[in-house]
C-alpha positions in Angstrom: 21.1 -5.3 27.1 20.5 -9.0 28.4 20.6 -11.9 25.8 17.0 -12.7 27.2 15.6 -9.2 26.4 17.4 -9.3 22.8 15.9 -12.7 22.1 12.6 -11.7 23.2 12.6 -8.7 21.1 13.5 -11.0 18.0 11.0 -13.4 18.5 8.3 -10.6 18.9 9.6 -8.9 15.5 9.5 -12.6 13.7 6.2 -13.2 14.8 4.7 -9.8 13.9 6.2 -10.2 10.2 4.8 -13.8 10.1 1.6 -12.2 11.0 1.8 -9.4 8.8 2.5 -11.7 5.7 -0.2 -13.9 6.4 -3.0 -12.0 7.3 -2.2 -8.6 5.4 -1.3 -9.6 2.1 -2.8 -8.2 -1.0 -4.6 -10.3 -3.1 -3.6 -11.1 -6.3 -5.5 -12.7 -9.6 -5.5 -16.4 -9.9 -4.5 -16.5 -12.9 -1.1 -14.7 -14.4 -3.0 -13.9 -17.7 -6.1 -12.1 -18.7 -8.0 -11.5 -21.9 -8.2 -7.8 -23.1 -11.7 -6.5 -23.4 -10.9 -4.4 -26.5 -8.6 -6.5 -28.6 -9.1 -9.6 -27.0 -5.6 -10.5 -26.7 -4.0 -12.7 -23.9 -1.8 -10.2 -21.6 0.2 -10.6 -18.5 -1.2 -8.9 -15.7 0.9 -5.8 -14.8 0.8 -3.6 -11.5 -2.0 -1.3 -13.1 -4.2 -4.4 -14.1 -3.9 -6.0 -10.6 -4.9 -3.1 -8.8 -7.7 -2.4 -11.0 -8.8 -5.8 -10.2 -8.3 -5.3 -6.7 -10.7 -2.3 -7.0 -13.4 -4.8 -8.6 -12.9 -3.5 -12.5 -14.1 -6.3 -14.6 -13.2 -4.8 -18.0 -9.4 -5.2 -18.2 -7.5 -3.8 -21.1 -3.9 -4.7 -22.2 -1.1 -2.0 -22.2 -1.3 -1.2 -25.8 -5.2 -0.4 -25.4 -4.8 1.2 -22.4 -2.3 3.7 -24.0 -4.9 4.4 -27.1 -7.4 5.0 -24.4 -5.4 7.5 -22.5 -4.6 9.3 -25.6 -8.2 9.6 -26.6 -9.1 11.3 -23.3 -9.2 14.9 -23.0 -6.0 16.4 -21.4 -7.8 18.8 -18.8 -10.4 15.8 -17.5 -9.5 15.1 -13.7 -9.9 11.9 -11.7 -10.5 11.4 -8.4 -7.0 10.2 -7.7 -5.8 13.7 -9.2 -8.2 15.6 -6.5 -6.7 17.0 -3.6 -8.1 16.1 -0.3 -5.8 18.1 2.1 -7.0 20.2 4.9 -8.3 17.5 7.0 -5.2 16.8 8.8 -4.3 20.3 9.4 -7.6 20.9 11.1 -7.3 18.0 13.4 -3.8 18.9 14.3 -4.9 22.5 15.2 -8.1 21.0 17.0 -5.5 18.9 19.2 -2.5 20.6 19.5 -3.3 24.1 19.9 -5.4 23.9 23.0 -2.9 21.5 24.7 -0.2 23.9 23.6 -2.0 26.9 25.3 -2.6 24.6 28.6 0.9 23.8 28.5 1.8 27.4 28.3 -0.7 28.5 31.1 0.7 25.9 33.4 4.4 27.0 32.7 3.9 30.6 33.2 1.4 30.3 36.2 
């Protein structure tokens, strides 16, 4: 490869990474701490509380209170994150791949 091509690729990759970090970074709370809704202690944000904050949940709980809440829940209770939503991709693949495969085989043998 020519040096001009390599330099162009490096510049493009660098600009793409810059655009990604500037425009697509995930929001974080302004403060590094929060007050627990249950016990009113000041706690540092964790990945769990930051994700809850991003989803717009106003009541944040410290790790200790969250653990107590988890233990108080029934074991068989399901949440939206546990629900399976598979199947859509398989249908899309069948709708797209199957006709193109059939057309390809027909052209091959015709």
